[in-house]
LUMGU-400141 format. One record per residue (C-alpha): residue in one letter; x negated, y, z negated. Coordinates in steps of 0.1 Angstrom, whole numbers, plus 2048, in hexadecimal, padded with zeros to 3 digits. Each point is the difference from the previous one (the first is absolute). Layout:
N
AXYZ/...
! end
This chain:
320
XF09F12BBC/X7E67FA81C/X7FF81981D/X8027EE821/X7F480A822/X8107F3820/X7F8801824/X8107F2820/X7F27E7819/X812802821/X7FD7E581A/X816815818/X8197E4802/X82580A803/X81F7EF80E/X7FB7F4823/X81D81280F/X7EC821801/X7E280A815/X7DC8027F4/X801826803/X81F8017EA/X7ED7EC7E6/X7E4819801/X81881C7F8/X80D7EB7E4/X7DD7FB7F2/X7F9825800/X8218077EF/X7F87E57E6/X7DE80F7F9/X8108227FA/X8197F07E8/X7E47EE7EE/X7EE8217FB/X81F8127F4/X8077E47E6/X7DD8017F1/X7EF7E2811/X7DA803801/X7F77F1821/X80F7F3820/X7EC7E6813/X8057EF822/X7F67DD809/X7ED7F581F/X8127E3811/X7FC7F4824/X8217ED805/X8107F5820/X8208167FD/X810818817/X80E8147E3/X7E08047EC/X7FA8257FA/X7DA7FC800/X7E47E67FF/X7E48167F2/X80F81C7EC/X7E3818802/X811818817/X81E8017E8/X7EB80F7E4/X7FD82480D/X825800807/X8087F57DC/X7E78187F1/X80D81D814/X8247FA7F6/X7F97FB7DB/X7EE8187E9/X7F27ED7E2/X8047DB802/X7E07EC809/X8037EE821/X7EB7E380D/X7FC7DD80D/X8037DF7ED/X7EC7F6811/X7EA80481E/X7F57DF80F/X7DC80B7FF/X7F47DF80F/X80B80D822/X7F48247FF/X7E08147FE/X7F980B7DC/X7F282080E/X820808814/X8167F87E2/X7EB8167E9/X80181D819/X8267FF804/X8087FD7DB/X7E781A7F4/X80D81A819/X8247F97F5/X7F78037DB/X7F2822807/X81C80C816/X8187F67E4/X7E98037E2/X8017E27E8/X81F7F180F/X7F27E4816/X7FB7DD7F3/X7EC7E5812/X8087DC7F7/X7EF7E180E/X8117DF808/X7EF7E080C/X81E7F7816/X7FD7EE821/X81780381E/X8057E681A/X7E17F6814/X80E811820/X8058217ED/X7DE7FC7EF/X7EF7FE822/X81181F80B/X7F78137E1/X7DB7F7802/X7FF7FB826/X7EB7E17FB/X8057DB807/X7FE7EB7E1/X8107E07F5/X8008097DB/X8048207EE/X7E08107F4/X7FF8077DB/X7EB81E7FA/X81B8107EA/X7EB8067E1/X7E380E815/X817819812/X81280B7E0/X7DE8067F0/X7F481481E/X81E8187FE/X7FA8037DB/X7DB807805/X80881B81A/X8188117E7/X7EB7FC7E1/X7DD80780E/X80581D818/X7DF8117F9/X7ED7DF805/X8127F9821/X7F782280D/X7DB7FD7F6/X7FA7DC809/X8187FA81D/X80582380E/X8257F97FC/X81B81A7F7/X8247FA7F9/X812821807/X8088147ED/X7DE7FD7F1/X8017FE7DA/X826801801/X8157EB7E8/X8047DB807/X8207EB7FC/X8077E97E3/X7F87DC809/X8177E27F7/X7F77DB800/X81E7EB808/X8047DB7F7/X8147E67ED/X7EB8027E0/X7E78167ED/X7E67E57FE/X7E880F819/X7FE8217EE/X7DA803802/X803809825/X81981A7F8/X7EA80F7E6/X7E2801818/X81681181A/X8108197E8/X8227F2809/X8207FD7ED/X8117DE800/X8237F580B/X80E7DD7F9/X81B7F5818/X8197E87F1/X8127F7820/X7E47F1816/X7FA7E17EB/X8197EA7ED/X7E97F97E3/X7F08237FD/X8158077E1/X7F07E27EF/X7DE8107FC/X7FA80D7DC/X7EE820808/X8058177E2/X7DB7FB7F5/X7F4802824/X810822804/X7F180C7E0/X7DD7F680C/X806811821/X80A8207F0/X7E28007E8/X7E77F881C/X80F81A817/X80081B7E4/X7DB7F87F9/X7F7803824/X81581E80B/X80B8137E0/X8257FC803/X81A7E47FD/X80D7F2821/X8247FA80A/X80C7DC7FC/X81F7FB813/X81A7E4803/X8127FE822/X8227F07FE/X81A7F881B/X8248087F8/X81B81A7FB/X8138107E3/X8257FE808/X81E80F7EF/X8157E17FC/X8037DB805/X813803821/X7E381580F/X7E77E87F2/X8107E3813/X80381581F/X7DA809800/X7F77DC7F9/X8137F581E/X7EF81B815/X7DE7F47F5/X8087DC808/X80F808822/X7E2816809/X7E77E67F4/X80E7E2813/X8127F37E2/X7E28027E9/X7FD8157E1/X7E28177FC/X7E97F37E5/X80680D7DD/X81A81980B/X8128147E5/X82380B80B/X81280B7E1/X8178197EF/X7F081C7EC/X7FE7EF7DE/X7F37DF80E/X7E7813817/X7F38147E4/X7FD7E27E9/X7EB7ED81A/X7E981E806/X7FA8037DB/X7F87DB7FE/X7E680381B/X7F281F7F1/X7FB7F07DF/X7F17E080F/X7E6812814/X7FB8207EC/X80981681D/X81981D805/X7FA806825/X8177EF81A/X805801825/X8227F480D/X8067EF822/X824809806/X8127E3810/X822810809/X806802825/X811822800/X7F28217F6/X81D80A7EA/X7FB7E07EC/X7DB8077FC/X8068247F5/X8197F47E7/X7E77E87F2/X7E781C7FC/X8198167EE/X8087E37E8/X7DB7FB7F9/X7FC8267FB/X81C8017E7/X7F77E07EE/X7DB8097FA/X8048257FC/X7EA80A81E/X7FC826803/X81280D81E/X7EF817819/X814819814/X7F3802824/X80781B81A/X8197F981B/X7F17F3821/X80B7F1821/X8037DD7F3/X8158087E1/X8247F6802/
! end
């Protein structure tokens, strides 16, 4: 039986009857639960939405909090909207975090675009169309991480702590087809199945194999290839219907693309189908339940169904 690895992707969304600060407390508690139940990583998204209950827009200030109140699980962003930031500043922040919490900070890149009004605020520029220098900026961060000695000698540029460890990089998208860029940047790849309706139509088993081979030849190890799915593992049919109704109500009556809300047997069957189709055993789950107790129950069912190794953490201020 294949050994699966799971992570969590948290948008910060909870039911609208609670405050944004309450949602932040829920996210910290969920991260601790994920760690205790053997999940490998806990990632936060960057979304600049017009909502009074949004717990964050850019999650970067959340990372030290989650890292401090967990002990082993990797924490990161999935991903930074690098089009709107300085590569130098992003590299500085994430390298420092990865050395304050050794080997536990992940940096993912997303080519998302907020509204024009927010985009102007983020770059403090007036422009009618979004600039698209995403590839150049990702490559620049990767260069700073992977060529530290050259940057010091040729550019007189130091990223403190000098010669410290750098975070793992992740390239996020709806397919694996642009893998050559990920290889060049020494980045793992994540395929989102909930951003495009037809993303599951791509036959990418061979593409993933080529990516792994090229990456191994370039860097000497096999990269992570991750499938990100949206959904929840629920204990029974009544709960499944309840969570589906919550998702529809919270998304203006529209279902989230390719969402898997299923009881344990059906959930496991679907994960095994995806794993066989793509040749992967690494998944990230976007939990869609609107209440923390629902999300924690889903994590427990995934933990039980896939035999994840539990990890006992010390008690802390956020534990309940």
